[in-house]
C-alpha positions as CSV (number, residue, x, y, z in Angstrom):
1,X,77.7,98.1,79.3
2,X,80.9,97.4,81.3
3,X,82.8,94.7,79.4
4,X,85.7,94.5,77.0
5,X,83.4,95.6,74.1
6,X,82.7,98.8,76.0
7,X,86.4,99.2,76.6
8,X,87.1,99.0,72.9
9,X,84.3,101.3,72.1
10,X,85.6,104.0,74.4
11,X,89.2,103.6,73.3
12,X,88.5,104.0,69.6
13,X,87.8,107.8,69.6
14,X,90.8,108.3,71.9
15,X,93.0,106.3,69.5
16,X,92.0,108.6,66.6
17,X,92.5,111.7,68.8
18,X,96.0,110.6,69.6
19,X,96.9,109.8,66.0
20,X,95.5,113.0,64.6
21,X,96.5,115.2,67.6
22,X,92.9,116.4,68.1
23,X,92.7,118.0,71.6
24,X,88.9,118.4,71.5
25,X,88.3,114.8,70.6
26,X,90.9,113.7,73.2
27,X,89.2,115.6,76.0
28,X,85.8,114.3,75.1
29,X,87.0,110.7,75.2
30,X,89.5,111.0,78.1
31,X,87.1,110.7,81.1
32,X,85.0,107.9,79.7
33,X,88.3,106.0,79.0
34,X,89.4,106.4,82.6
35,X,86.1,105.4,83.9
36,X,86.0,102.0,82.0
37,X,89.6,101.2,82.7
38,X,89.2,102.0,86.4
39,X,86.0,99.9,86.7
40,X,87.4,96.9,84.9
41,X,90.6,97.0,87.0
42,X,88.5,97.1,90.2
43,X,86.3,94.3,88.8
44,X,89.3,92.0,88.1
45,X,90.6,92.7,91.6
46,X,87.3,91.7,93.1
47,X,86.7,95.1,94.6
48,X,83.4,95.8,92.8
49,X,80.6,93.9,91.2
50,X,79.0,94.3,87.8
51,X,76.2,96.9,88.1
52,X,72.7,95.7,87.5
53,X,72.0,98.5,85.1
54,X,75.1,97.8,83.1
55,X,76.2,101.4,83.2
56,X,79.9,102.1,83.9
57,X,80.2,103.9,87.2
58,X,81.6,107.4,87.4
59,X,85.0,107.9,88.9
60,X,85.1,108.1,92.7
61,X,87.1,110.7,94.7
62,X,89.5,107.8,95.7
63,X,90.0,106.8,92.0
64,X,90.6,110.5,91.1
65,X,93.2,110.7,93.8
66,X,95.6,108.1,92.5
67,X,96.0,104.4,91.7
68,X,95.1,102.8,88.4
69,X,93.3,105.8,87.1
70,X,96.5,107.8,87.3
71,X,98.6,105.0,85.9
72,X,96.3,104.8,82.8
73,X,96.1,108.6,82.6
74,X,99.9,109.0,82.7
75,X,100.3,106.6,79.7
76,X,97.4,108.2,77.8
77,X,98.7,111.8,78.3
78,X,102.2,110.7,77.4
79,X,100.9,109.1,74.1
80,X,99.1,112.3,73.2
81,X,102.2,114.5,74.0
82,X,104.4,112.2,71.9
83,X,102.3,112.5,68.7
84,X,101.8,116.2,69.3
85,X,105.5,116.6,69.7
86,X,106.1,114.8,66.4
87,X,103.8,117.3,64.7
88,X,105.2,120.3,66.7
89,X,101.7,121.1,68.0
90,X,102.4,122.7,71.3
91,X,99.0,124.4,71.3
92,X,97.2,121.0,71.4
93,X,99.1,120.0,74.6
94,X,98.3,123.5,76.1
95,X,94.6,123.0,75.5
96,X,94.5,119.5,77.0
97,X,96.5,120.5,80.1
98,X,94.4,123.7,80.7
99,X,91.1,121.8,80.3
100,X,92.1,118.9,82.6
101,X,93.4,121.3,85.2
102,X,90.0,123.1,85.1
103,X,88.1,119.9,85.2
104,X,90.0,117.9,87.9
105,X,92.4,120.3,89.5
106,X,96.3,120.4,89.4
107,X,96.6,116.7,90.4
108,X,94.4,115.5,87.5
109,X,94.8,111.9,86.3
110,X,97.8,111.9,83.9
111,X,99.6,115.0,85.3
112,X,102.7,112.9,86.1
113,X,102.8,111.6,82.5
114,X,102.7,115.2,81.3
115,X,105.3,116.6,83.6
116,X,108.5,115.4,81.7
117,X,107.2,117.3,78.7
118,X,106.8,120.5,80.8
119,X,109.5,120.4,83.5
120,X,113.2,121.1,83.3
121,X,115.1,117.8,84.0
122,X,118.8,118.6,84.2
123,X,119.9,115.0,84.2
124,X,117.2,112.7,82.7
125,X,117.4,109.2,84.0
126,X,114.3,107.2,83.1
127,X,112.9,106.6,79.6
128,X,110.0,108.9,80.4
129,X,112.4,111.6,81.3
130,X,114.3,111.3,78.0
131,X,111.1,111.1,75.9
132,X,109.6,114.0,77.7
133,X,112.6,116.3,77.4
134,X,113.0,115.5,73.7
135,X,109.2,116.1,73.3
136,X,109.4,119.4,75.1
137,X,112.0,120.7,72.6
138,X,109.9,119.5,69.7
139,X,106.7,121.1,71.1
140,X,108.5,124.4,71.5
141,X,109.9,124.2,67.9
142,X,113.5,124.4,69.3
143,X,115.8,123.2,66.5
144,X,119.1,121.5,67.3
145,X,122.2,122.9,65.5
146,X,122.9,120.9,62.2
147,X,126.1,119.2,63.4
148,X,124.1,117.4,66.2
149,X,120.8,117.0,64.3
150,X,121.6,113.6,62.7
151,X,122.5,112.0,66.0
152,X,119.4,113.6,67.7
153,X,117.2,112.0,65.0
154,X,118.5,108.6,65.8
155,X,118.4,109.0,69.6
156,X,114.9,110.5,69.7
157,X,113.6,107.9,67.3
158,X,115.0,105.1,69.5
159,X,113.6,106.4,72.7
160,X,110.2,107.2,71.2
161,X,110.0,103.7,69.8
162,X,110.9,102.1,73.1
163,X,108.2,104.2,74.8
164,X,105.6,103.3,72.2
165,X,106.3,99.6,72.6
166,X,105.4,99.8,76.3
167,X,102.2,101.9,75.8
168,X,98.5,101.0,75.6
169,X,98.6,103.2,72.5
170,X,101.5,101.5,70.6
171,X,99.9,101.5,67.2
172,X,98.6,105.1,67.6
173,X,102.2,106.3,68.3
174,X,103.9,104.1,65.8
175,X,102.2,105.4,62.7
176,X,102.9,109.1,63.4
177,X,106.4,108.1,64.4
178,X,106.9,106.3,61.1
179,X,105.9,109.5,59.2
180,X,108.2,111.6,61.5
181,X,111.0,109.1,61.0
182,X,110.7,109.2,57.2
183,X,110.8,113.1,57.2
184,X,113.7,113.3,59.6
185,X,115.9,110.7,57.8
186,X,115.1,112.3,54.4
187,X,116.5,115.5,56.0
188,X,119.6,113.5,57.2
189,X,120.1,112.3,53.6
190,X,119.7,115.8,52.2
191,X,120.4,118.8,54.5
192,X,122.4,116.7,56.9
193,X,124.5,114.7,54.5
194,X,127.6,116.8,55.3
195,X,127.5,115.5,58.9
196,X,127.0,111.9,58.0
197,X,129.7,109.4,58.8
198,X,131.1,107.4,55.8
199,X,128.8,109.1,53.3
200,X,129.7,106.9,50.4
201,X,128.7,103.8,52.3
202,X,125.8,104.9,54.3
203,X,123.9,107.3,52.0
204,X,122.9,104.7,49.4
205,X,121.8,102.3,52.2
206,X,119.6,104.9,53.9
207,X,118.1,106.0,50.6
208,X,117.1,102.4,49.8
209,X,115.6,102.0,53.3
210,X,113.6,105.2,52.7
211,X,112.1,103.7,49.5
212,X,110.0,101.3,51.6
213,X,106.4,102.7,51.3
214,X,105.0,101.2,54.5
215,X,104.9,103.4,57.6
216,X,105.1,100.9,60.5
217,X,107.3,99.6,63.3
218,X,109.4,97.6,60.9
219,X,110.2,100.7,58.9
220,X,111.3,102.6,62.0
221,X,113.4,99.8,63.3
222,X,115.1,99.3,60.0
223,X,116.0,103.0,59.7
224,X,117.4,102.9,63.3
225,X,119.4,99.8,62.6
226,X,120.8,101.0,59.3
227,X,121.2,104.6,60.4
228,X,123.3,103.8,63.5
229,X,126.6,103.7,61.5
230,X,125.7,106.9,59.7
231,X,125.6,108.8,63.1
232,X,128.4,106.7,64.6
233,X,126.1,105.1,67.2
234,X,127.6,101.9,68.6
235,X,124.7,99.6,69.3
236,X,124.7,97.0,72.1
237,X,123.9,93.4,71.1
238,X,120.5,93.5,72.9
239,X,119.5,96.7,71.0
240,X,120.6,95.2,67.7
241,X,118.6,92.1,68.4
242,X,115.5,94.0,69.3
243,X,115.7,96.2,66.2
244,X,116.4,93.3,63.9
245,X,113.4,91.4,65.3
246,X,111.1,94.4,64.7
247,X,112.5,95.1,61.3
248,X,111.6,91.6,60.0
249,X,108.6,91.4,57.8
């Protein structure tokens, strides 16, 4: 079967693997996901026809060399690295990288999406650079000194949210990020309270925001919006507008 039903069927186990940071499940679902997305992209472009037997074709050497397969792979690997980073599970990323290298070689589909989480980028420019470098620290368990930790919580949360919103795995990133956001802002309100700006004003506001039981994009956006003054983050109007829109229920 090579239609959207098959796309959804193959994506489901990958979704769960990303949410739960399960490297074995991710590796089992990865190639079937690349095969269906590559085939449907080629079908829409008129480059292939529906196979008579209804079986999704295997990836060709040309597809493995670049193009849509790598674009999808980059996004998929980045999503897994993000959720792994929020759990501090560097071993899961090591397993995925080693297996994909053994299976496809060093230029495996998705290796570009993985690189910002592995390489040393002295001056990050793109959103992927910033997300990857933050994720690299989290995967390594490299804590930031307390005076800078509150500001880092806000910055990393904002960049991860922006990256999630542009991913094929938005929902799968958002839920773990909401859990991470709750834990990090609870730490801001406890261990990091001495480094909070205007404590008497901001602490009650943040504690009330943390009382929201739902772990979703609105919760994340609301914490970012209300937490900005606490870390002395001056938001531009377009960022305020985006966060306000997401925070509405």
